KOLMIPA-921672 format. One record per residue (C-alpha): residue in one letter; x negated, y, z. Coordinates in steps of 0.001 Angstrom, whole numbers, plus 500000, padded with zeros to 6 digits. Example, Ala and Ser with C-alpha at 12.3 -4.5 7.8 and 13.67 -1.06 7.14 Angstrom:
<recs>
A487700495500507800S486330498940507140
</recs>
This chain:
<recs>
M767697281588548188T771002280352549037I770061277696551991Y773021274636552246P772953272012554971K771846269226553320L768468270838552037I767683270905555487T768949267475556701D766423266437553448A763721267813554663L764723266293558077S764251263281557062T760863263247556320V760099263357559969R759609260498561859Y760488259866565812P757356257924566802G758951255967569195N761350253961566951G759386254369563810K762631256012561878N763423259885561012L765100262047562387V768407261795560665E767746257334559923A768154257627564165E770580259766564534M768728262597566538I769988265908564685E773443266635566868D776671267901565215D775728271908565538L774045272469562477R774248276096561378I773249278548558960D773766281968558677G771377283519555923M768020282755556365H768473281733559722V768851278229560528S769424276557563958F770415273090565075S769856270714568148I767474267410568728I769041264559570704F766037262298572534Q766991259513574361K765560260658578295N764543263366579643P761350263892579407D760334262605576435P756752262331575583F757091262890571651Q759636266046572678K757310268747571510S754847267327568501V758786266190567298V760101269503567139K757297271012566314A757527268946563221A760957269651561779E760010273478561849T756961272688559259A759187269796557372I762241273006556836H758673275699556244T757399273328553695F760438271110552072V763606274598552318S761295277823552272N758641279382554590D760779282074555077V763507280450557291E763950281211560698V764422278015562647E766048277518565552I765518274078567570K767333273170570574T766348269996572438K769478267754574318F768750264713576103I770530261371576635T769761260405579749P768539263845581701E765730263971584523P766614262734588266K766414265383590088T764886263848593353E764587265423596781E761011266193597455Q760379263903600249P758479265509603718P754318264238603922V754726261058606363L751716262676608829P752242266357607789G749429267330610065V746846264884607917K744673266482604954H743043264040603591V743892260114603580I741123257707602841A741184254166601617V738132252174602511S738303249136600211S736465246119598947G737237243420596130K736250240553598500G735499239871601895G732451239786604105V730558242914602008G730606244662605103K733576247043604297S734994247613608279T731233248435609164V731429251268606737A735045252078607181A733530252571611140N730643254057610263L731467256444607673A734895257516610598I732257258339612995G730117259725610951L732709262166609727A733092262983613130R730015264240614476M730208266469611718G732759268063613023Y736247266685611212R739123265073612828V739478261766612340G741688258809612888L740918255688612059L743944252961611053D742482248779611273T744937247829608731D743768244653608393I747256242319610025F745439239239609679G741861240120610250P741369242898612227S737869243680613423V737949247259614201P738591246972618212K735616244921618417M733199247165616595F733979250350618971Q734082248022622021V737516248894623067E739199245270622510E740765245410626718E742766248858625922R745616248145625553P747907251614623443Y750885252967625470A753796255774624559V754340258937624907N757436260833624273I756714264061621775D760013265564620463G762281262738622119K760958260748620139D758084257764621711L755401257259619756I751939255245620241E749098257113621945P746120255808619740I742924255047621719E740229257219621848K736315256827620929Y733060259100619707G735991261418618907I738050259348616663K741732257976617363L741412254162617039L744483252273616365S744661248282615687I747411245177615324A744789243536617269F745711246215620589F749045243940620330V748940240581619792N746868237909621298P743337237509620475D742973234418620652Q745975233488618165A746612233072614622T748615236456613092I751613233931611615W753474236790609772R755339237100606624G754208239878603721G756850241316605151M756491240764608558A753475242383608289S753840245169605909N756279246207608815A754345246569611139L751632248148609235K754689250872608344Q755350251174612486L751538252302613230I751498254580611082T755017256414610945E755150255321614889T751951256890616149N751011260521617691W748033260906615257G748636264556615519P746109267087613148L743758265354611677D741256265746608751F739947262628607858F742432259367608364I740404256552607357L742304253195606204D739880250543606705T741866248162604586P742552244296603635P740246242523600840G741048242466597881T744616243239596701S747627242757598730D751050244264600171I749489245399602237H747764248104600308L750952247750598501T752287249204601419L749492252104602372I750217253228598474Q753719253749599133T753475255216602716L750761257400602108S749713260090599998I746384258326599686T743381261497598521G741544258942597643A739587255252597839I735977254191598692I734965251151597275V732697248864599583S730580246121597605T727130244135597535P724828244290594790Q725767240780594009Q728076240009590338V730300237813592254A730584241334594207L731046243566591922A733459242145589692D735848241479592230A735000245469593033R736576246009589809K739304244759590409G739915246613593271I738907249975591494S741558248510588691M743782248695591749Y743857251928592179L743543253463588591N746477251533587627E748560254077585501K751654253049588725V749392253660591740N747272256352589668I744960257037593460P741586258314592074I738404256681593169I735975258681596048G732938256891595186L730943253516595375V728994251873598589E726172249889598142N726383247358600848M723557245073601771A721617246995599223W717866245829600581F716734243961603032T713876245553605030P712577243465608342A712238245753611545E708508244324611607L708198245563607849P710706249278608038E708883249636604736N709197246713602705K712468246364600515Y713227243171599519F717027242717597081I718470239134598041F721523240144596541G720285242050593250K719291245682592546E721679248733591844G723867246580591083C726878249282592257S724444251868590648R725049250068587270L728419250044588585A729520253264589551E727710254498586128E729814252555584095M733369253591586214N731705257296586062V732633257533590192P729691258613592533L727526256145594625L727915257677597678A724982255144599594Q723339252379599507I722824251118602868P720249248306603464L721014245024604806V719573245408608712Q719778243662612220S720421246449613986I723584247325611778C725221243917612626E724030244311616103G725584247731616806G729196246281615102D729468243338617782E728368245761620759G730461248773619431T727677250814618986P727932251633615140A724799252439613532V725519255912612707L725521256915616515R721785256340615818P721160259438613554A716941259166613324S717168255562612496P717148254466608425E720768253330608403G722144256371610930I720678258111608583A722335256532605703F725171256539607012M725678260521607600S724542261230604370L727805258827603138A730003260760605243A728357263550603890K728441262816599705A732202261881600899V733086265003602191T731435266671599552A733326264528596194I736741264554598042D736383268853598112R735272268552594534M738028266162593936T741059267895595328A739439271871594083G741896272023591438K745401270487593067
</recs>
C-alpha cells in the first residue's frame, strides 16, 4: 500500500478540535512537516497554548483517524507544538516558612460567633500541644484582644537577622496579633480598602510568628478585599465555616463556601461549625431549645459533602467568657468546653485527612 499526503490530511479532516468546533485541517492545526516513509507517518499538531486542555484527546483522535481511514498498519508519530509556550514562573518561597497549616475561620454574615469559635479553636489546639498563632484579620471590627483580655497590651519590635519585626502578644500558649493593638480603641478605623489590605499584609509578613503548627485567621464576615488579600498573601490550608442553624445565616454561609471553592481560589473546606445550635439554660442543663432552627448546618454539611465539626450550644457562660477574656474551652469539664475541645480534635483529624494526599 502506498500512502499519500492527501490520505493523511483527509483522515485528519475528520477530527474536530473541541475548542472551536473546526476540524484540524480547517483550523490550520497541522504543521507543514508531514513526513511519510513507507508505513511510517510523522507530523505535528499545533495548539494555541501550553497546556491545552484538549491536547491528549486530540492527539489520540488523530491517531485513531489515520488507523481508521488509511490503514491500521500505519505507524503514527505525532508531535505537539505550541504558539504560546507555557510561562516560566519562579517558585516563590512561602511567606511564613515556619507555619505548617493556615486555617481561615470564616462566616457568611456577622453575629454568628465566628471570633468566639476562632478563639476557642486556637486555645483548644494549644491545649492539645500544638504551636498556635491567631491573627485577627478584621481590620474594621477587631475583637480578639477583648476576648483574651489583652486590650491594654502593646506589641514591641524585635530585631531578627537584621530586620525589625513585631513581637506578637502571648496568652494561653497562643501568639496573638490584631490591628486593635495599634489604633485608638475609641475611634472608628476609617480606611480605604487598599490601606486595610496593606496593614494586614504588614501584620502577616512583618511579625515574628516563628514556627507554628496552626496559624488561625479570624476573618471578617462576608466576602471582601480582606479575604482576597489573605488568599493572595498566604497559602491557606483550608477554611472552617461558622454559621447558626438559621436559614438566613445558612444562605450567607453558602456564599462563603462558594468563595473558597471558586476555581480561581480553590481552597478546600475543612468543615462547618454550627454555633448557637440550641439554647440550654443553666438551671436546666439537660434541656435543649432550638431557637434558631434545628440541624441547619448538619443538612448544609451533608449537601456540600463536608464534615460537620461541631455543634456549639448557646449558653450564657460562652458569652461571659468572651467578654471576660476567659474563653469557654478553658473550662474543659463544662458542656461548652467539651464541645470546643471536640472541635479542635475533629479539625486536626479533618486537616490530616485532607492533606494526606499532598
